PADODREN-857974 format. One record per residue: x, y, z of N, C-alpha, C in turn; residue number from 1. Coordinates in nm, 4 decimals, padded with zeros to 6 digits. Example, Ala and Ser with C-alpha at 12.3 -4.5 7.8 and 13.67 -1.06 7.14 Angstrom:
2
NUVEX n_x n_y n_z ca_x ca_y ca_z c_x c_y c_z num
NUVEX 01.3190 -00.5690 00.7800 01.2300 -00.4500 00.7800 01.3200 -00.3300 00.7800 1
NUVEX 01.2850 -00.2250 00.7080 01.3670 -00.1060 00.7140 01.2900 00.0030 00.7870 2
***
This chain:
110
NUVEX n_x n_y n_z ca_x ca_y ca_z c_x c_y c_z num
NUVEX 05.3960 04.8965 23.4428 05.3307 04.9276 23.3175 05.1900 04.9792 23.3483 1
NUVEX 05.1568 05.0919 23.2928 05.0242 05.1481 23.3131 04.9298 05.1021 23.2043 2
NUVEX 04.8080 05.0808 23.2439 04.7056 05.0497 23.1457 04.5968 05.1532 23.1588 3
NUVEX 04.5212 05.1692 23.0555 04.4135 05.2679 23.0579 04.3728 05.3017 22.9172 4
NUVEX 04.2800 05.3908 22.9106 04.2303 05.4275 22.7785 04.3148 05.5389 22.7186 5
NUVEX 04.3195 05.5402 22.5887 04.3887 05.6456 22.5151 04.2868 05.7535 22.4836 6
NUVEX 04.3195 05.8755 22.5170 04.2288 05.9863 22.4938 04.2600 06.0536 22.3612 7
NUVEX 04.1594 06.0715 22.2800 04.1778 06.1385 22.1513 04.1979 06.2873 22.1754 8
NUVEX 04.2874 06.3446 22.1003 04.3125 06.4871 22.1090 04.2340 06.5556 21.9985 9
NUVEX 04.1517 06.6513 22.0370 04.0742 06.7243 21.9374 04.1561 06.8414 21.8853 10
NUVEX 04.1625 06.8523 21.7540 04.2325 06.9623 21.6900 04.1304 07.0726 21.6646 11
NUVEX 04.1606 07.1958 21.7056 04.0629 07.3028 21.6841 04.0389 07.3294 21.5358 12
NUVEX 03.9147 07.3638 21.5030 03.8789 07.3995 21.3661 03.9113 07.5474 21.3495 13
NUVEX 04.0348 07.5733 21.3139 04.0814 07.7119 21.3031 04.1952 07.7201 21.2028 14
NUVEX 04.2095 07.8388 21.1444 04.3183 07.8663 21.0502 04.4045 07.9760 21.1101 15
NUVEX 04.5354 07.9597 21.1027 04.6256 08.0584 21.1609 04.6729 08.1635 21.0609 16
NUVEX 04.6286 08.1552 20.9343 04.6673 08.2563 20.8355 04.5882 08.3847 20.8567 17
NUVEX 04.6516 08.4974 20.8259 04.5768 08.6228 20.8291 04.4925 08.6333 20.7020 18
NUVEX 04.4067 08.7322 20.6949 04.3106 08.7437 20.5841 04.3794 08.7509 20.4477 19
NUVEX 04.4855 08.8287 20.4370 04.5554 08.8425 20.3082 04.6189 08.7102 20.2654 20
NUVEX 04.6826 08.6431 20.3618 04.7455 08.5146 20.3297 04.6415 08.4086 20.2945 21
NUVEX 04.5234 08.4160 20.3586 04.4148 08.3226 20.3247 04.3714 08.3422 20.1800 22
NUVEX 04.3614 08.4665 20.1364 04.3246 08.4938 19.9963 04.4304 08.4386 19.9015 23
NUVEX 04.5571 08.4617 19.9358 04.6660 08.4093 19.8521 04.6631 08.2571 19.8458 24
NUVEX 04.6368 08.1920 19.9598 04.6329 08.0458 19.9616 04.5160 07.9957 19.8786 25
NUVEX 04.4024 08.0644 19.8866 04.2875 08.0282 19.8027 04.3228 08.0369 19.6557 26
NUVEX 04.3967 08.1413 19.6195 04.4424 08.1549 19.4799 04.5329 08.0389 19.4404 27
NUVEX 04.6185 07.9960 19.5331 04.7065 07.8821 19.5049 04.6266 07.7546 19.4808 28
NUVEX 04.5250 07.7302 19.5643 04.4426 07.6110 19.5462 04.3656 07.6168 19.4148 29
NUVEX 04.3150 07.7345 19.3785 04.2435 07.7476 19.2498 04.3375 07.7215 19.1327 30
NUVEX 04.4607 07.7722 19.1396 04.5594 07.7467 19.0334 04.5938 07.5977 19.0280 31
NUVEX 04.6122 07.5364 19.1440 04.6403 07.3927 19.1507 04.5270 07.3150 19.0854 32
NUVEX 04.4048 07.3530 19.1169 04.2877 07.2862 19.0597 04.2856 07.2996 18.9070 33
NUVEX 04.3098 07.4188 18.8579 04.3090 07.4430 18.7119 04.4211 07.3690 18.6404 34
NUVEX 04.5385 07.3676 18.7009 04.6583 07.3191 18.6331 04.6897 07.1713 18.6580 35
NUVEX 04.6435 07.1149 18.7689 04.6875 06.9815 18.8086 04.5724 06.8812 18.8223 36
NUVEX 04.4566 06.9268 18.8653 04.3453 06.8364 18.8963 04.2631 06.8085 18.7702 37
NUVEX 04.2381 06.6794 18.7457 04.1580 06.6416 18.6291 04.0223 06.5839 18.6667 38
NUVEX 04.0020 06.5574 18.7959 03.8728 06.5045 18.8411 03.8580 06.5303 18.9902 39
NUVEX 03.7367 06.5586 19.0323 03.7023 06.5775 19.1728 03.5972 06.4758 19.2122 40
NUVEX 03.6075 06.4242 19.3334 03.5096 06.3265 19.3820 03.4821 06.3566 19.5287 41
NUVEX 03.3602 06.3983 19.5576 03.3221 06.4241 19.6980 03.2758 06.2910 19.7552 42
NUVEX 03.3667 06.2197 19.8143 03.3440 06.0848 19.8647 03.2413 06.0842 19.9778 43
NUVEX 03.2518 06.1814 20.0648 03.1629 06.1934 20.1805 03.1604 06.3392 20.2207 44
NUVEX 03.0721 06.3701 20.3126 03.0620 06.5089 20.3582 03.1959 06.5572 20.4140 45
NUVEX 03.2740 06.4658 20.4683 03.4019 06.5002 20.5303 03.5232 06.4655 20.4443 46
NUVEX 03.5014 06.4251 20.3194 03.6153 06.3823 20.2373 03.5976 06.4232 20.0916 47
NUVEX 03.7051 06.4779 20.0367 03.7125 06.5191 19.8966 03.8366 06.4543 19.8369 48
NUVEX 03.8224 06.4017 19.7146 03.9379 06.3449 19.6436 03.9622 06.4248 19.5176 49
NUVEX 04.0890 06.4529 19.4891 04.1297 06.5236 19.3687 04.2240 06.4338 19.2902 50
NUVEX 04.1834 06.3981 19.1681 04.2713 06.3133 19.0848 04.3685 06.4038 19.0117 51
NUVEX 04.4962 06.3716 19.0227 04.6015 06.4532 18.9643 04.6268 06.4132 18.8197 52
NUVEX 04.6665 06.5112 18.7402 04.6956 06.4894 18.5983 04.8162 06.3962 18.5866 53
NUVEX 04.7994 06.2776 18.5273 04.9100 06.1826 18.5174 05.0194 06.2279 18.4213 54
NUVEX 04.9912 06.3257 18.3381 05.0902 06.3731 18.2423 05.1833 06.4804 18.2961 55
NUVEX 05.1599 06.5252 18.4184 05.2431 06.6302 18.4769 05.3466 06.5699 18.5717 56
NUVEX 05.4737 06.5913 18.5407 05.5799 06.5390 18.6265 05.5816 06.6037 18.7641 57
NUVEX 05.5336 06.7273 18.7733 05.5395 06.7974 18.9017 05.4082 06.7927 18.9802 58
NUVEX 05.3113 06.7121 18.9373 05.1812 06.7070 19.0044 05.1944 06.6623 19.1503 59
NUVEX 05.2663 06.5555 19.1748 05.2796 06.5034 19.3116 05.3601 06.5998 19.3994 60
NUVEX 05.4761 06.6488 19.3541 05.5478 06.7444 19.4397 05.4659 06.8702 19.4701 61
NUVEX 05.3897 06.9181 19.3746 05.3053 07.0357 19.3994 05.1965 07.0031 19.5012 62
NUVEX 05.1366 06.8854 19.4893 05.0329 06.8447 19.5847 05.0912 06.8340 19.7256 63
NUVEX 05.2070 06.7745 19.7380 05.2709 06.7591 19.8688 05.3036 06.8954 19.9283 64
NUVEX 05.3619 06.9833 19.8498 05.3991 07.1161 19.8989 05.2769 07.1935 19.9476 65
NUVEX 05.1734 07.1962 19.8683 05.0530 07.2711 19.9044 04.9837 07.2086 20.0257 66
NUVEX 04.9746 07.0777 20.0295 04.9110 07.0099 20.1424 04.9897 07.0322 20.2724 67
NUVEX 05.1208 07.0270 20.2658 05.2028 07.0511 20.3859 05.1808 07.1920 20.4401 68
NUVEX 05.1813 07.2895 20.3502 05.1613 07.4285 20.3939 05.0208 07.4490 20.4483 69
NUVEX 04.9223 07.3837 20.3883 04.7850 07.3951 20.4380 04.7731 07.3312 20.5758 70
NUVEX 04.8368 07.2191 20.5954 04.8326 07.1478 20.7236 04.8948 07.2327 20.8344 71
NUVEX 04.9975 07.3112 20.8008 05.0613 07.3964 20.9021 04.9659 07.5017 20.9581 72
NUVEX 04.8798 07.5563 20.8736 04.7912 07.6636 20.9198 04.6528 07.6120 20.9583 73
NUVEX 04.6145 07.4983 20.9075 04.4827 07.4398 20.9365 04.5043 07.2943 20.9769 74
NUVEX 04.5427 07.2744 21.1013 04.5835 07.1415 21.1486 04.4725 07.0379 21.1415 75
NUVEX 04.3475 07.0817 21.1320 04.2352 06.9871 21.1289 04.2221 06.9161 20.9947 76
NUVEX 04.2840 06.9683 20.8888 04.2821 06.9004 20.7596 04.3712 06.7771 20.7657 77
NUVEX 04.3292 06.6708 20.6982 04.4124 06.5515 20.6804 04.4298 06.5314 20.5300 78
NUVEX 04.5525 06.5135 20.4875 04.5834 06.4931 20.3462 04.6505 06.3587 20.3278 79
NUVEX 04.6144 06.2893 20.2200 04.6767 06.1617 20.1853 04.6921 06.1543 20.0345 80
NUVEX 04.7987 06.0922 19.9917 04.8150 06.0609 19.8496 04.7830 05.9133 19.8323 81
NUVEX 04.6975 05.8840 19.7373 04.6621 05.7461 19.7057 04.7148 05.7180 19.5659 82
NUVEX 04.8057 05.6227 19.5570 04.8696 05.5918 19.4293 04.8166 05.4569 19.3803 83
NUVEX 04.7461 05.4627 19.2704 04.6903 05.3436 19.2070 04.7631 05.3205 19.0750 84
NUVEX 04.7401 05.2080 19.0128 04.8045 05.1787 18.8851 04.7644 05.2781 18.7781 85
NUVEX 04.6411 05.3278 18.7847 04.5921 05.4152 18.6775 04.5608 05.5577 18.7223 86
NUVEX 04.5905 05.5937 18.8478 04.5585 05.7287 18.8943 04.6318 05.7604 19.0238 87
NUVEX 04.6499 05.8886 19.0476 04.7011 05.9382 19.1752 04.5991 06.0386 19.2269 88
NUVEX 04.5545 06.0169 19.3499 04.4540 06.1021 19.4119 04.5136 06.1725 19.5332 89
NUVEX 04.4813 06.2991 19.5495 04.5061 06.3703 19.6733 04.3750 06.3679 19.7497 90
NUVEX 04.3747 06.3010 19.8644 04.2533 06.2929 19.9450 04.2616 06.3958 20.0565 91
NUVEX 04.1528 06.4671 20.0757 04.1441 06.5709 20.1777 04.0282 06.5337 20.2690 92
NUVEX 04.0559 06.5241 20.3971 03.9514 06.4878 20.4929 03.9525 06.5869 20.6089 93
NUVEX 03.8354 06.6042 20.6676 03.8194 06.6920 20.7826 03.7290 06.6228 20.8848 94
NUVEX 03.7356 06.6656 21.0106 03.6392 06.6131 21.1077 03.4987 06.6623 21.0735 95
NUVEX 03.3982 06.5925 21.1226 03.2598 06.6283 21.0925 03.2257 06.7738 21.1185 96
NUVEX 03.2818 06.8309 21.2243 03.2531 06.9710 21.2569 03.3087 07.0687 21.1534 97
NUVEX 03.3997 07.0232 21.0693 03.4612 07.1101 20.9690 03.4089 07.0827 20.8280 98
NUVEX 03.3010 07.0077 20.8157 03.2486 06.9751 20.6828 03.2136 07.1003 20.6028 99
NUVEX 03.1644 07.2040 20.6686 03.1327 07.3283 20.5974 03.2589 07.3949 20.5450 100
NUVEX 03.3686 07.3813 20.6178 03.4969 07.4350 20.5698 03.5374 07.3601 20.4432 101
NUVEX 03.5179 07.2286 20.4416 03.5501 07.1501 20.3230 03.4580 07.1875 20.2069 102
NUVEX 03.3319 07.2216 20.2355 03.2404 07.2700 20.1306 03.2984 07.3942 20.0640 103
NUVEX 03.3442 07.4893 20.1448 03.4034 07.6119 20.0914 03.5304 07.5816 20.0149 104
NUVEX 03.6088 07.4913 20.0677 03.7340 07.4503 20.0049 03.7053 07.3877 19.8684 105
NUVEX 03.6074 07.2980 19.8630 03.5718 07.2301 19.7380 03.5165 07.3298 19.6363 106
NUVEX 03.4369 07.4255 19.6821 03.3816 07.5267 19.5918 03.4922 07.6137 19.5339 107
NUVEX 03.5899 07.6484 19.6158 03.7011 07.7305 19.5687 03.7882 07.6534 19.4701 108
NUVEX 03.8031 07.5235 19.4940 03.8846 07.4417 19.4051 03.8140 07.4143 19.2736 109
NUVEX 03.6849 07.4016 19.2769 03.6110 07.3657 19.1566 03.5616 07.4838 19.0879 110
***
């Protein structure tokens, strides 16, 4: 049995979408924000929370679909769904080096 330290793997701060696809994805996030998000909370420089409309049956599936596709092209993003008794939040987190990317992301969403 080997013992030793576990080395963290750094994910590059990069997007694999081309310019046209990036514009389309931005449009998707803006539509998601308009149609599904009822509240935004910038928890920290590296974390944004989006509260989903509880009256929409497709809010969670849409959040999952969009987050999965975003994760494929921007591996440094971390997405989580937080389900509470009175709210469902999509949490978006990035490493400290990508906080400016999250600023742009939050501005586009809001």
